[in-house]
VEXMAR-43423 format. One line per 2 residues: number of its first residue (from 1); their letters; for each residue x, y, z of C-alpha. Coordinates in steps of 0.5 Angstrom, whole numbers. Each point is the difference from the previous one (the first is absolute). Layout:
N
NUM	A	X/Y/Z | ... $
This chain:
502
1	MS	204/188/163 | -2/-7/0 $
3	KG	-7/-2/2 | 2/-6/3 $
5	HA	-1/-7/0 | -6/-4/3 $
7	SH	-1/-7/2 | -1/-5/-6 $
9	GG	-5/-4/4 | -3/-6/-3 $
11	NS	-7/-1/-2 | -5/0/6 $
13	HS	-7/-3/-1 | -2/4/6 $
15	HS	-2/6/-3 | -7/3/1 $
17	GH	-4/0/-6 | -5/5/-3 $
19	GH	-6/-3/-1 | 0/-3/-7 $
21	ND	7/-4/0 | 2/-7/4 $
23	GH	2/4/6 | 7/1/-3 $
25	FD	3/6/-3 | 7/-2/-3 $
27	MH	4/7/1 | 6/-3/-3 $
29	AA	-3/-2/-6 | -4/7/-1 $
31	VR	7/4/1 | 2/-5/-6 $
33	RI	-6/2/-4 | 1/7/1 $
35	LA	7/0/-2 | -1/-4/-6 $
37	AA	-6/5/-2 | 5/5/0 $
39	QF	5/-4/-4 | 6/0/5 $
41	EP	4/-7/-1 | 2/-2/7 $
43	RL	4/-7/-3 | 7/0/-3 $
45	DS	1/-3/-7 | 5/-5/0 $
47	AA	6/4/-3 | -1/5/6 $
49	EQ	0/-6/5 | 6/-3/-3 $
51	QL	4/7/1 | -3/0/7 $
53	DQ	3/-7/1 | 7/2/-2 $
55	LT	0/6/5 | 2/-2/7 $
57	AP	4/5/3 | -1/8/1 $
59	AP	4/4/-5 | 8/0/1 $
61	MP	3/7/2 | 3/3/-7 $
63	PG	7/4/1 | -1/7/1 $
65	VK	-6/0/4 | 0/4/7 $
67	DL	0/-5/6 | -5/3/5 $
69	RA	-2/-6/4 | 3/3/6 $
71	LA	-5/6/0 | -6/-1/5 $
73	WS	-5/-2/-5 | -7/-2/2 $
75	SI	-7/-1/-4 | -7/2/2 $
77	DN	-6/-3/-4 | -6/-4/2 $
79	QE	0/-5/5 | -1/-6/-5 $
81	SR	4/3/-6 | 6/-5/-2 $
83	DL	1/4/-7 | 5/5/3 $
85	DQ	2/6/-5 | 3/5/4 $
87	VE	4/1/6 | 2/7/3 $
89	VA	6/3/4 | 1/8/2 $
91	EQ	6/4/2 | 0/6/4 $
93	LP	5/5/-4 | 4/6/4 $
95	DG	-5/5/-3 | -6/-2/3 $
97	SI	-2/-4/-7 | -2/-7/0 $
99	KL	3/-5/-5 | -5/-5/-2 $
101	TV	2/-6/-4 | -6/-5/-2 $
103	GI	3/-7/-3 | -5/-3/-6 $
105	AD	1/-7/-1 | 4/-2/-7 $
107	VD	-5/-4/-3 | 3/1/-7 $
109	AL	6/-4/2 | -4/-7/0 $
111	VP	-5/2/-5 | 3/3/-6 $
113	KG	-4/4/-5 | -4/-5/-5 $
115	SP	1/-6/4 | -6/-5/1 $
117	ID	-1/2/7 | 0/7/-2 $
119	EH	-5/-1/-6 | -4/-3/5 $
121	AY	0/6/5 | -1/5/-6 $
123	AN	-6/-4/-2 | -3/1/7 $
125	CT	4/7/2 | -2/0/7 $
127	SV	-1/-5/6 | -7/-1/2 $
129	YT	-2/0/8 | -7/-2/1 $
131	GV	1/-1/8 | -3/-7/-2 $
133	EV	6/-2/-4 | 6/3/-3 $
135	FP	2/0/-7 | 7/2/-1 $
137	ML	3/4/-6 | 6/-4/1 $
139	PE	0/-8/2 | 1/0/8 $
141	KL	7/-3/0 | 2/7/-3 $
143	ST	-5/5/3 | 1/-3/7 $
145	GL	6/-3/0 | 6/1/-5 $
147	TS	-2/7/-2 | -3/2/7 $
149	LN	4/4/4 | -1/-5/6 $
151	EN	3/1/7 | 7/-2/1 $
153	ED	1/-1/-7 | 5/3/-5 $
155	RL	-3/3/-6 | 1/4/-6 $
157	AI	-3/7/0 | -1/7/-4 $
159	AI	1/5/6 | -4/6/-1 $
161	ET	3/6/4 | -3/6/2 $
163	VV	2/6/5 | -5/4/3 $
165	DA	1/6/4 | -3/3/6 $
167	TG	-6/3/-4 | -2/-6/-4 $
169	NV	4/2/-7 | 4/-6/-3 $
171	TA	6/4/-1 | 4/-6/-4 $
173	FD	-1/-7/-2 | 4/-6/-3 $
175	VY	-1/-7/-3 | 4/-6/0 $
177	RA	1/-7/1 | 1/-3/6 $
179	TV	0/-7/5 | -4/1/6 $
181	RN	-2/-4/6 | -7/1/3 $
183	GA	1/0/8 | -7/0/2 $
185	QL	-6/-2/-4 | -6/4/4 $
187	AY	-7/1/-1 | -4/7/-1 $
189	DE	-5/-1/6 | 5/-2/5 $
191	VG	5/6/-2 | -6/5/-1 $
193	AW	-2/-2/7 | 7/1/3 $
195	LD	0/7/-3 | -6/2/3 $
197	GE	3/-1/7 | -2/-8/1 $
199	AP	5/-5/2 | 5/-2/-6 $
201	PA	0/-6/-4 | 4/-6/2 $
203	KV	6/2/-5 | 0/7/2 $
205	AG	0/-1/8 | 7/0/3 $
207	NN	3/1/-7 | 2/8/1 $
209	AL	3/0/-7 | -6/-2/-4 $
211	SE	-4/4/5 | 4/7/-2 $
213	QL	0/-2/-7 | -8/-1/0 $
215	KL	-1/7/3 | 5/3/-5 $
217	QH	-4/-3/-5 | -6/3/3 $
219	EA	3/7/0 | 2/-1/-7 $
221	SK	-7/-2/-2 | -4/6/4 $
223	RL	5/5/-4 | -2/-3/-7 $
225	KA	-7/0/2 | 0/7/2 $
227	ER	3/2/-7 | -5/-4/-4 $
229	VR	-6/3/4 | 3/7/-1 $
231	NG	0/-2/-7 | -7/-2/0 $
233	AL	0/-8/0 | -7/-3/2 $
235	EL	0/-3/7 | -6/-5/-2 $
237	DT	-2/-6/5 | -4/-5/-4 $
239	IE	-3/-6/4 | 2/-7/-4 $
241	AT	-3/-6/3 | 4/-6/-1 $
243	PV	-3/-7/1 | 3/-4/5 $
245	AK	0/-7/-1 | 1/-6/5 $
247	DG	0/-7/-2 | -2/2/-7 $
249	RI	-6/3/3 | -2/8/0 $
251	VD	0/2/8 | 0/7/-1 $
253	LA	2/7/-4 | 6/3/3 $
255	VV	1/8/-1 | 7/2/-1 $
257	RK	1/7/3 | 6/5/-1 $
259	GK	4/1/5 | 7/3/2 $
261	AR	4/-6/-3 | -4/-1/-6 $
263	DL	1/8/-1 | 7/-1/1 $
265	IE	1/-5/-6 | -4/4/-4 $
267	DF	4/6/0 | 6/-4/-1 $
269	MI	-3/-3/-6 | -2/6/-3 $
271	AS	6/4/1 | 4/-6/-3 $
273	NV	-5/-1/-6 | 1/8/-1 $
275	AI	8/-1/0 | 0/-6/-5 $
277	AK	-4/5/-5 | 4/5/1 $
279	FL	6/-4/-1 | -2/-3/-6 $
281	EA	-2/7/-3 | 7/3/2 $
283	KG	4/-5/-4 | -5/1/-6 $
285	RS	-3/-7/0 | -7/-2/-1 $
287	GI	-4/-3/5 | -7/-2/3 $
289	RR	-4/6/4 | -6/-1/4 $
291	VV	-5/5/-1 | -6/2/3 $
293	RE	-3/6/-4 | -4/6/2 $
295	PE	-7/-3/2 | -4/0/-6 $
297	RW	-6/1/5 | 2/6/4 $
299	GR	-6/3/-1 | -4/-5/4 $
301	IV	6/0/5 | -2/8/1 $
303	EL	-7/-2/1 | 2/-5/5 $
305	AA	4/5/4 | -6/5/-1 $
307	RY	-5/-4/4 | 5/1/6 $
309	GE	0/7/-1 | 7/0/-3 $
311	TL	2/4/-6 | 5/-3/-5 $
313	PA	3/3/-6 | -3/-1/-7 $
315	EP	6/-3/-3 | 4/-6/3 $
317	DS	4/2/6 | 3/-6/5 $
319	LA	2/5/5 | -7/2/1 $
321	LA	-3/-7/0 | 5/-2/5 $
323	EF	-2/6/5 | -7/-2/-1 $
325	LI	1/-7/2 | 4/1/6 $
327	KR	-6/4/2 | -5/-5/-1 $
329	RD	5/-5/3 | 0/4/7 $
331	AA	-7/1/-1 | -3/-7/-1 $
333	PD	5/-5/1 | -5/-6/0 $
335	VF	-2/2/-7 | 6/2/-3 $
337	PD	2/-6/-3 | -6/0/-4 $
339	LS	1/7/-3 | 7/-2/-1 $
341	LT	-2/-6/-5 | -5/5/-3 $
343	IV	6/5/-2 | 4/-6/-2 $
345	KL	-6/-2/-5 | -1/7/-3 $
347	MG	8/1/-1 | 0/-6/-4 $
349	PG	5/-6/-1 | 8/1/0 $
351	IY	3/-3/-7 | 7/-1/-2 $
353	AL	3/4/-5 | 6/0/-5 $
355	DL	5/6/3 | 5/3/-5 $
357	PG	5/4/2 | -1/7/0 $
359	KD	-8/-1/-1 | -5/0/5 $
361	PG	-5/-6/0 | -4/4/6 $
363	GH	1/-1/8 | -3/-3/5 $
365	FG	-6/4/3 | -2/-4/6 $
367	LA	8/0/2 | 1/7/-2 $
369	TH	6/-2/-3 | 3/1/-7 $
371	DY	5/-6/-1 | -3/-6/2 $
373	SH	2/-7/-2 | -2/-7/3 $
375	AT	7/-3/2 | -1/-3/7 $
377	AP	-4/-7/-1 | 4/-4/-6 $
379	NR	-3/-6/3 | -7/2/0 $
381	RY	-1/5/-6 | 3/-1/-7 $
383	AD	1/8/-1 | 5/0/6 $
385	LV	4/-6/-3 | 0/3/-7 $
387	TQ	2/7/3 | 6/-4/4 $
389	RL	3/-3/-6 | 0/7/-3 $
391	VK	3/3/6 | 6/-6/0 $
393	AT	1/1/-7 | 1/8/1 $
395	LA	5/-2/6 | 4/-4/-5 $
397	NA	0/5/-5 | -3/-6/-5 $
399	PA	-6/1/-5 | -7/1/2 $
401	PY	-3/-7/1 | -7/2/-3 $
403	TN	-1/5/-6 | -5/6/1 $
405	DE	-6/-4/-4 | 2/-6/5 $
407	LT	-1/4/6 | -7/3/-3 $
409	EV	-2/-7/0 | 2/-2/7 $
411	AA	-3/6/3 | -7/-1/-4 $
413	RC	0/-8/2 | 2/2/8 $
415	TE	-6/5/0 | -5/-5/-3 $
417	RE	2/-6/5 | 0/5/6 $
419	DA	-7/2/-2 | -1/-8/0 $
421	EN	3/-1/6 | -4/5/4 $
423	KV	-7/-3/-3 | 2/-7/2 $
425	ER	2/3/7 | -7/4/1 $
427	RV	-4/-6/-3 | 4/-5/5 $
429	RK	-2/5/6 | -7/0/-2 $
431	TA	-1/-8/-1 | 4/0/7 $
433	AA	-5/5/3 | -6/-4/-3 $
435	VL	3/-7/3 | 1/3/7 $
437	LS	-7/3/0 | -4/-5/-3 $
439	DR	-3/-3/6 | -2/7/3 $
441	IG	-6/1/-4 | -5/5/4 $
443	QV	6/3/4 | 0/7/1 $
445	FD	7/4/-1 | 3/7/2 $
447	AI	2/2/-7 | 3/7/-4 $
449	VT	-3/2/-6 | 6/-1/-5 $
451	GA	-4/2/-7 | -7/3/-2 $
453	NE	-1/1/-8 | -3/-3/-6 $
455	KG	3/-7/1 | -3/0/7 $
457	TF	1/1/7 | 6/-4/4 $
459	VR	2/-1/7 | 6/-2/4 $
461	TL	-2/-4/6 | 5/2/6 $
463	HP	1/-7/3 | 2/-4/-5 $
465	PA	2/5/-5 | -5/-3/-6 $
467	EG	-2/4/-6 | -7/-1/-2 $
469	MV	-6/4/-4 | -6/2/4 $
471	VR	-6/-3/-5 | -6/3/5 $
473	NH	-1/6/4 | 6/4/-1 $
475	AG	-4/7/-2 | 4/6/3 $
477	FD	6/-4/1 | 7/4/-2 $
479	VG	7/-1/0 | 3/0/7 $
481	DK	-7/-1/3 | 1/-5/6 $
483	VK	-6/-5/-1 | -3/-7/3 $
485	VK	-1/-5/-6 | -3/-7/0 $
487	LV	3/-6/-4 | -5/-2/-5 $
489	GA	5/-4/-4 | 7/-3/-1 $
491	DP	2/-4/-6 | 8/-2/0 $
493	WK	-1/-3/-7 | -2/7/-3 $
495	GF	4/4/5 | -7/4/2 $
497	ID	-2/2/7 | -7/4/0 $
499	FE	-2/4/6 | -7/4/2 $
501	GV	0/6/4 | -3/-1/7 $
């Protein structure tokens, strides 16, 4: 799912300063510094530029590809997203099952392995969404144009079909190449609000076929989620504050909350990524798995649960952890995002790993699923593009385009670059928050304690959602406490925000 595009406003000279500079903090320059420090390369080299100049149309339709353009496809993504990786359609079957088909943009058709644009994509491995500016893995001419599943455009796709029965079990899956046409580009917030009983989005109002289609998709998503929850999938809700830039100025920090439409797409993506892993396995082909191993710091999670009077088993158990999280969400919804974040940190990062047929690289602890690939975002993640090539070679009965050694190398590179991307996004969030708060020194804020350890005591203010360190008067502060803090320092250059307890 795309994290969306923000406006590329020009540099503005109306920033509020923070004391020791000229009254101007250039956020775009700061983002580029942070990006360069993390060794991302936003510019194409001349060979890639040349390749890009020669691409003038979407990939032509080869023979033998299923023509599914007549189906009622739609996409749901962020309001600003222009890099559309997937479209969805559902069909009610006579036995009460729902056949769900997800179409994934065929990026490989225009970006062959080893071409200059592919080499550039491999160097970065991921698009970077900073909220201030987007640095796409593939040039925008492709990712938001020729390889994006744009509304009312014919596009090549990989179709991933899953049949979901009334209990949420996936009883069958299929993968094949198809031509699709996105009939309606929709946004999370408006579809989510409509599913919650509010007015329908403009494109849905008066379009009976689309409205029925989305209701059927929602039903399929509820079934899939119920089955995952029974298996112990973790329902987490972390707060991610994204900088909101207007004319190059940071004007706010926006929080993305989960809703029914986001859940729906997440459920479909998980089902599709599982299907792709199982498809490659069934065909005896190697692949790249997305693995989240059992938490190394499970003992700390057990300790945390004990604070709330709950007992978790001594050995990692996703079902027990999932039940504990559901209880906490119901008991204290306002601090649940912070508990979620703590659990995410204690679980440790996900990695990409070589998946050999018949060998088990490990499952995905958080999703409580065993076979998990990344295949649904080839415009934005390199692992997905590599997986797409493996799938297409398998469908064509052609030799694998990568050796196992190459896949091991790709997996390690994608893991390293994804970690770097997360650090960039975190650093930009901190810098943006410091810019936003730099003229509010001395103000008192309501906050929640998010961390209290040997590194220090940390809080998140409620409005705007900014993270900072409590440098004085924090005796007795503990994680989850609601406190009042006074802002005593904000330095955009270092990305620091300091508070004292009131």
